[in-house]
C-alpha positions, 0 to 999 in steps of 0.5 A, spaced: 496 451 728 496 446 734 501 444 739 503 437 738 500 436 745 493 438 743 494 434 736 496 428 741 489 428 745 484 429 740 480 422 738 481 421 730 475 420 726 472 423 720 465 426 721 460 427 716 463 435 716 470 433 716 469 428 710 465 434 706 471 439 707 476 434 705 472 432 699 472 439 697 479 440 698 481 434 694 482 428 698 478 422 697 477 418 704 477 410 702 477 406 708 483 400 708 482 394 704 483 390 710 477 392 715 471 389 715 465 390 719 458 386 720 453 386 725 453 381 731 446 379 728 450 377 722 456 373 725 452 370 730 444 369 729 444 374 735 437 375 738 434 381 742 435 379 750 440 374 748 447 375 751 452 374 746 456 368 749 449 365 748 449 366 741 456 364 740 455 358 743 449 356 739 452 358 732 458 354 734 454 348 736 450 349 729 457 349 726 459 343 729 453 339 727 454 341 720 461 339 720 462 332 717 469 332 721 470 327 727 473 329 734 480 328 734 485 329 740 486 327 747 480 323 751 477 321 745 
């Protein structure tokens, strides 16, 4: 049995081997329903060699151009 200090210092993740052991023991791993993953290419149209900030700026610029909202706020 591991001490509390040993357990505290170990990273928590489930490898394929651990998942197989859990499945053999009757456990089923289901990721939480609220967690989602998506690639930076899917989110912002990132292109090789480009800084993430550039991709985000380009993506937001396209979203603003497609929006029919008029600018509001101070200085408008």
